[in-house]
C-alpha positions in Angstrom: 211.2 37.0 -55.7 207.4 37.1 -55.9 205.7 33.8 -55.1 202.8 33.8 -57.6 201.1 30.9 -55.8 200.2 33.2 -52.9 199.0 35.8 -55.4 196.7 33.2 -57.0 195.4 32.0 -53.6 194.8 35.6 -52.7 192.8 36.2 -55.9 190.7 33.0 -55.1 189.9 34.2 -51.6 189.1 37.7 -52.9 186.8 36.1 -55.5 185.0 34.0 -52.8 184.5 37.0 -50.5 183.0 39.0 -53.4 180.7 36.2 -54.3 179.5 35.8 -50.7 178.9 39.6 -50.5 176.9 39.6 -53.8 174.7 36.7 -52.5 174.2 38.4 -49.1 173.0 41.7 -50.6 171.0 39.9 -53.2 168.9 38.4 -50.4 168.5 41.8 -48.9 167.4 43.2 -52.3 164.9 40.4 -52.7 163.3 41.0 -49.2 163.2 44.8 -49.9 161.5 44.4 -53.3 159.0 41.8 -52.1 158.2 44.0 -49.2 157.4 46.9 -51.5 155.3 44.7 -53.8 153.3 43.4 -50.8 153.1 46.8 -49.1 155.3 45.9 -46.1 158.3 47.5 -44.6 160.8 44.7 -45.0 164.1 44.5 -43.0 165.0 48.0 -41.7 166.1 47.5 -38.1 169.7 46.0 -38.3 171.9 48.8 -39.6 171.0 51.8 -41.7 168.0 50.9 -44.0 168.5 47.2 -42.9 171.9 46.9 -44.7 173.4 44.8 -42.0 170.5 42.3 -42.0 172.3 39.7 -44.2 175.4 39.9 -41.8 173.1 39.3 -38.8 171.4 36.3 -40.5 174.8 34.8 -41.4 176.2 35.2 -37.9 173.0 33.7 -36.4 173.2 30.6 -38.7 177.0 30.2 -38.0 176.5 29.9 -34.2 173.4 27.7 -34.2 173.7 24.1 -33.2 174.2 21.5 -35.9 171.7 18.7 -35.4 172.2 15.3 -37.0 169.1 13.2 -37.4 169.0 9.8 -35.7 170.1 6.9 -37.9 171.3 9.2 -40.7 174.4 8.7 -42.8 176.5 11.5 -41.2 179.3 11.5 -43.9 176.9 11.9 -46.8 174.7 14.2 -44.7 177.6 16.6 -44.5 178.8 16.0 -48.0 175.5 17.0 -49.7 175.5 20.7 -48.8 179.2 21.0 -49.4 178.9 19.7 -52.9 176.0 22.1 -53.7 178.0 25.1 -52.4 181.4 24.2 -53.9 180.0 23.4 -57.4 178.1 26.8 -57.4 181.4 28.6 -56.6 183.3 26.8 -59.4 180.9 28.2 -62.0 182.1 31.7 -61.3 185.7 31.2 -62.4 184.8 31.2 -66.1 182.6 34.3 -66.1 184.3 36.9 -68.3 184.5 40.4 -67.0 186.4 42.9 -69.1 186.8 39.9 -71.5 189.0 38.2 -69.0 187.9 35.3 -66.8 189.8 33.8 -63.9 190.0 30.6 -65.8 189.4 31.3 -69.5 188.8 28.2 -71.5 187.4 27.6 -75.0 184.9 25.0 -73.8 183.1 27.3 -71.3 179.8 26.0 -72.4 180.6 22.4 -71.7 182.2 23.4 -68.3 179.0 25.1 -67.2 176.8 22.3 -68.4 178.9 19.7 -66.6 178.8 21.5 -63.3 175.1 22.2 -63.5 174.5 18.5 -64.0 176.7 17.5 -61.1 174.8 19.8 -58.7 172.0 17.3 -58.8 174.1 14.9 -56.7 174.2 17.3 -53.8 170.4 17.4 -53.6 169.8 13.7 -53.9 172.6 12.9 -51.4 171.3 15.3 -48.8 167.7 14.0 -49.2 168.7 10.3 -48.9 171.1 10.8 -46.0 168.5 12.7 -43.9 166.6 9.5 -43.2 163.3 11.5 -43.7 160.5 10.7 -46.1 159.9 14.5 -46.6 163.5 15.2 -47.4 163.8 12.1 -49.7 160.7 13.1 -51.7 161.9 16.6 -52.0 165.3 15.5 -53.3 163.6 13.2 -55.9 161.4 16.0 -57.0 164.4 18.4 -57.4 166.4 15.8 -59.3 163.6 14.9 -61.7 162.9 18.6 -62.3 166.5 19.6 -62.9 167.1 16.7 -65.3 163.9 17.4 -67.2 164.7 21.1 -67.8 168.4 20.5 -68.5 167.6 18.8 -71.8 165.8 22.0 -73.0 168.6 24.1 -71.6 171.2 22.1 -73.6 169.3 22.6 -76.8 169.1 26.4 -76.3 172.8 26.6 -75.5 173.5 24.4 -78.6 171.7 27.0 -80.7 173.9 29.8 -79.2 177.0 27.7 -80.0 176.1 27.2 -83.6 175.2 30.8 -84.2 178.5 32.0 -82.7 180.7 29.1 -83.9 182.3 29.0 -80.5 182.0 27.5 -77.0 183.8 30.5 -75.5 181.8 33.1 -73.6 184.1 35.9 -74.6 183.5 35.2 -78.3 179.7 35.0 -77.7 179.7 38.4 -76.1 181.8 40.0 -78.9 179.6 38.6 -81.6 176.7 40.5 -80.0 178.3 43.9 -80.4 176.0 44.8 -83.3 172.8 42.9 -82.4 171.9 40.9 -79.3 170.9 37.3 -79.6 167.5 38.0 -77.9 166.3 39.8 -81.0 166.5 36.9 -83.6 166.0 34.3 -80.9 163.3 36.0 -78.9 161.2 32.8 -78.4 164.2 31.0 -77.0 165.0 33.9 -74.8 161.5 33.6 -73.2 162.0 29.8 -72.8 165.4 30.4 -71.2 163.8 32.7 -68.6 161.3 29.9 -67.7 164.1 27.3 -67.6 166.1 29.5 -65.3 163.3 29.4 -62.7 162.9 25.6 -63.0 166.7 24.9 -62.8 167.1 27.1 -59.6 163.9 25.6 -58.0 162.4 29.1 -57.8 158.7 30.1 -57.8 156.5 29.0 -59.5 158.6 25.8 -59.8 159.7 25.5 -56.2 158.1 22.0 -55.9 161.2 20.6 -54.1 160.6 23.0 -51.2 156.8 23.0 -51.1 156.1 23.7 -47.5 152.5 22.7 -47.7 153.4 19.2 -48.9 157.0 18.5 -47.8 157.5 20.8 -44.8 160.7 22.2 -46.4 161.8 19.6 -48.9 165.3 18.2 -49.2 166.8 20.5 -46.6 164.2 20.0 -43.9 166.6 18.2 -41.5 169.5 20.7 -42.0 170.3 23.5 -39.6 173.0 26.0 -38.8 175.9 26.4 -41.3 174.8 23.4 -43.3 171.4 25.0 -44.1 173.4 28.2 -44.9 175.4 26.3 -47.5 172.2 25.2 -49.3 171.0 28.8 -49.1 174.2 30.2 -50.5 174.3 27.6 -53.2 170.8 28.3 -54.4 171.3 32.1 -54.6 174.7 31.7 -56.2 173.1 29.6 -58.9 170.5 32.3 -59.4 173.2 34.9 -60.0 175.0 32.5 -62.3 171.9 31.8 -64.4 171.3 35.6 -64.6 174.9 36.2 -65.8 174.5 33.4 -68.4 171.3 34.9 -69.6 173.1 38.2 -70.1 176.0 36.5 -71.9 173.8 34.4 -74.2 171.0 36.8 -75.1 171.6 40.4 -73.9 175.1 41.1 -75.3 177.1 41.0 -72.2 178.4 44.5 -71.5 177.6 45.9 -75.0 175.0 48.6 -75.4 174.9 50.4 -78.8 178.4 49.4 -79.7 179.8 50.6 -76.4 181.2 48.0 -73.9 181.1 48.8 -70.2 180.9 46.7 -67.0 178.2 49.0 -65.8 175.9 47.8 -68.6 176.8 44.2 -67.8 176.0 44.6 -64.1 172.8 46.5 -64.9 171.5 43.7 -67.1 172.3 41.1 -64.4 170.4 43.1 -61.8 167.5 43.3 -64.2 167.4 39.5 -64.6 167.7 39.1 -60.8 164.7 41.5 -60.4 162.8 39.1 -62.8 163.4 36.3 -60.3 162.1 38.4 -57.4 159.1 39.7 -59.4 158.0 36.2 -60.4 158.3 35.0 -56.8 156.1 37.9 -55.5 153.5 37.5 -58.3 152.9 33.9 -59.4 151.5 30.9 -57.4 153.1 27.5 -57.3 152.4 25.0 -60.0 151.3 21.4 -59.4 154.0 18.8 -60.0 152.2 17.2 -62.9 151.9 20.6 -64.5 155.6 21.2 -64.1 156.4 18.0 -65.8 153.9 18.6 -68.6 155.3 22.0 -69.4 158.9 20.6 -69.4 158.4 17.5 -71.5 155.3 18.3 -73.7 155.8 22.0 -74.4 159.3 23.3 -73.8 161.3 20.3 -74.9 159.7 19.8 -78.3 159.7 23.6 -78.9 163.5 24.0 -78.1 164.3 20.8 -80.1 162.5 22.1 -83.1 164.2 25.5 -82.9 167.6 23.8 -82.5 167.1 21.7 -85.7 165.9 24.8 -87.5 168.9 27.0 -86.5 171.4 24.2 -87.2 169.8 23.7 -90.6 170.1 27.4 -91.4 173.7 27.5 -90.3 174.7 24.5 -92.4 172.7 25.6 -95.4 174.1 29.1 -95.6 177.7 28.2 -94.4 177.3 30.2 -91.2 179.1 27.7 -89.0 182.8 27.0 -88.8 184.7 24.4 -86.9 187.3 26.8 -85.5 186.3 27.5 -81.9 189.3 29.7 -81.0 189.1 33.4 -80.6 189.1 35.2 -84.0 192.1 37.4 -84.7 190.1 40.6 -85.0 188.5 39.9 -81.6 191.9 39.3 -80.1 193.0 42.8 -81.3 189.8 44.3 -79.8 190.3 42.6 -76.5 194.0 43.5 -76.2 193.4 47.2 -77.1 190.5 47.3 -74.7 192.5 45.9 -71.7 195.5 48.1 -72.4 193.4 51.2 -72.6 191.3 50.3 -69.6 194.1 49.2 -67.2 197.7 50.0 -66.4 199.9 48.4 -69.0 202.8 47.9 -66.5 200.4 46.0 -64.3 199.9 43.5 -67.1 203.6 43.1 -67.5 204.6 42.8 -63.8 201.9 40.2 -63.0 202.5 38.3 -66.2 201.6 34.9 -64.8 198.2 36.1 -63.9 197.1 38.9 -66.3 199.4 38.6 -69.2 198.9 34.8 -69.3 195.3 35.4 -70.1 196.4 37.5 -73.1 199.2 35.2 -74.2 197.9 31.7 -73.4 194.1 31.8 -73.1 193.3 34.4 -75.8 196.0 32.9 -78.1 197.9 36.2 -78.6 201.0 34.4 -80.0 204.0 36.1 -81.5 203.1 34.7 -84.9 199.9 36.7 -85.0 201.7 40.0 -84.6 203.9 40.0 -87.7 202.5 43.5 -88.3 203.9 47.0 -88.7 203.1 49.4 -85.8 200.9 51.4 -88.2 198.7 48.3 -88.9 197.1 48.2 -85.4 196.8 50.2 -82.2 199.0 48.0 -80.2 202.8 48.2 -80.0 204.0 44.9 -81.5 207.5 45.1 -80.2 206.4 45.7 -76.6 204.0 42.8 -76.7 206.7 40.4 -78.0 208.8 41.4 -75.0 205.9 40.7 -72.7 205.1 37.4 -74.2 208.7 36.3 -74.0 208.7 37.2 -70.3 205.7 34.9 -69.9 207.5 32.2 -71.7 210.6 32.5 -69.6 208.6 32.4 -66.4 206.5 29.5 -67.4 
């Protein structure tokens, strides 16, 4: 008998390895692009075309000595980078690829917002526990910056929720099969790009790591693998924000009514290129300018747009309180998965794959009181599959 717990653990480990590889080669891509923009060579010594440079950097950080500052709180000093890294990993499990996420929930929006808010604690704990004025000031800057721009981010995400009548990322992607949200919400799309830079502490809003003022900011006292955890957490958050931008505004994997993972990945790479392009182009803002932009320009603008869109939705009856996946979208998802993957795979691994279809996407037997001519799926076969899932659970 198959032990599905080991299969789930294996999927988790595979997901973590894939995330770490994405982050590693994202850093290589950043160094290569910035080198071309600044007329340099960039990393090209370790491996062919420098492809092994991220591996060499990771091994170097892994074997360096961990130094604890004198009179620092060692427990919180260790806990800070761990919280930052672990929370960044948890955000990946709700990202829908092929309309199926590892942990598909209706309240994906609230889950993302809660984790992004909790990530502040990792920064403030690491800055306070370091027993360094530079690190503490850097953590205070990072905390104030992230809280300031999270308000505007919440208003933008609220607009997306009202337009799509759902908190679920899969529904938001499916509702953009005809027109992307960035077209009717172009001003909010531009604001979202700016907020992405501020939320991830990237140039020109990298005030928490200003080397001319704070040496290195909140992570100045960290070395070896603990510094690597901050590094991995930061770049993981950049990838997450790029994916959220694609889901909210660029239609996910849709391109002219065609869905493909290639389009999804291409859009994410384009947003990642935007991060790198801005870093190589713009100088750093002053801290007072950063706060003025956040509180006096972006926050009133996003709040006004939020009230405007909510008023339109209520006035023209565009919003419904049902946040589950609509029936026609369920049919589309099921047919897409059956045509894309092996159907027997979905039946055999029912607690992993078929459970997404049966439990998370609400494909209950009662929805399929149809004749076989009424839809592309075989109703009788699916009833057998769903019964198997019921018997196993």
